[in-house]
C-alpha positions as CSV (number, residue, x, y, z in Angstrom):
1,M,15.3,-9.1,4.3
2,E,15.4,-5.3,4.6
3,E,12.4,-3.1,4.7
4,K,11.9,0.6,4.0
5,E,8.9,2.6,5.1
6,V,7.1,4.0,2.1
7,G,3.8,5.2,3.5
8,T,0.7,4.8,5.7
9,V,-2.8,3.4,5.1
10,D,-5.2,6.4,4.7
11,H,-8.5,4.4,4.2
12,F,-9.8,0.9,3.6
13,F,-12.8,-0.1,1.5
14,S,-13.9,-3.4,3.0
15,N,-16.5,-4.2,0.4
16,I,-13.9,-4.3,-2.4
17,S,-10.8,-5.0,-0.2
18,V,-8.9,-1.9,-1.4
19,G,-6.5,0.1,0.7
20,M,-5.6,3.7,0.0
21,I,-2.0,4.5,0.9
22,K,-0.4,7.9,1.3
23,L,3.1,7.5,0.0
24,T,6.2,9.0,1.5
25,D,8.5,7.3,-1.0
26,A,8.2,5.7,-4.5
27,L,6.4,2.4,-5.0
28,K,5.7,0.6,-8.3
29,A,3.7,-2.4,-9.6
30,G,5.7,-5.5,-9.0
31,D,7.1,-4.4,-5.6
32,R,6.6,-6.5,-2.5
33,I,5.2,-4.7,0.6
34,H,4.8,-5.4,4.3
35,I,1.8,-3.9,6.0
36,K,2.0,-3.7,9.8
37,G,-0.3,-2.2,12.3
38,K,-2.2,-3.1,15.5
39,A,-4.2,-5.9,13.8
40,A,-2.5,-6.3,10.4
41,D,0.9,-7.9,9.8
42,F,1.3,-9.4,6.4
43,M,3.3,-9.3,3.1
44,Q,2.0,-9.2,-0.4
45,G,2.9,-8.2,-3.9
46,I,1.5,-5.2,-5.7
47,F,0.0,-6.3,-9.0
48,S,-1.7,-3.1,-9.9
49,M,-2.3,0.4,-8.4
50,Q,-4.5,3.4,-9.2
51,I,-4.3,7.1,-8.6
52,D,-7.8,8.8,-8.8
53,R,-9.2,5.6,-10.3
54,V,-6.6,5.7,-13.2
55,P,-4.3,2.7,-13.4
56,V,-0.6,3.6,-13.0
57,Q,2.6,1.7,-12.8
58,E,4.3,3.8,-10.2
59,G,3.5,6.2,-7.4
60,K,5.8,8.8,-5.9
61,A,6.1,10.6,-2.5
62,G,2.9,12.6,-1.9
63,D,0.6,10.4,-4.0
64,L,-2.5,8.7,-2.6
65,I,-2.6,5.3,-4.3
66,S,-5.2,2.5,-4.2
67,I,-4.2,-1.1,-4.2
68,K,-6.0,-4.4,-3.7
69,V,-5.1,-5.9,-0.3
70,E,-5.2,-9.5,0.8
71,Q,-6.3,-8.7,4.4
72,K,-8.1,-6.0,6.3
73,V,-6.0,-2.9,7.0
74,H,-6.7,0.1,9.2
75,Q,-6.0,3.8,9.0
76,G,-2.5,4.5,10.3
77,D,-1.0,1.1,9.5
78,K,2.6,1.4,8.2
79,V,3.5,0.2,4.7
80,Y,7.1,-1.0,4.1
81,K,8.7,-1.9,0.8
82,V,10.6,-5.2,1.0
83,V,14.1,-4.8,-0.7
């Protein structure tokens, strides 16, 4: 299974389990991602995402997206798209 880096975690809201990811490449709803950092190392699907609290189907390089995450993530964790 091949992985391509698509961004880094910018912020984590623990009360709602949402991570903000600064994208360096395109990512869309339905993609599978791998989040890896000092404490985090898990895969999950993206079922929905938002940009500035507006639901979107796709984010592009430079966007700051918010997604629901299944585990706690930390600022600087790397985000990879599983292809």
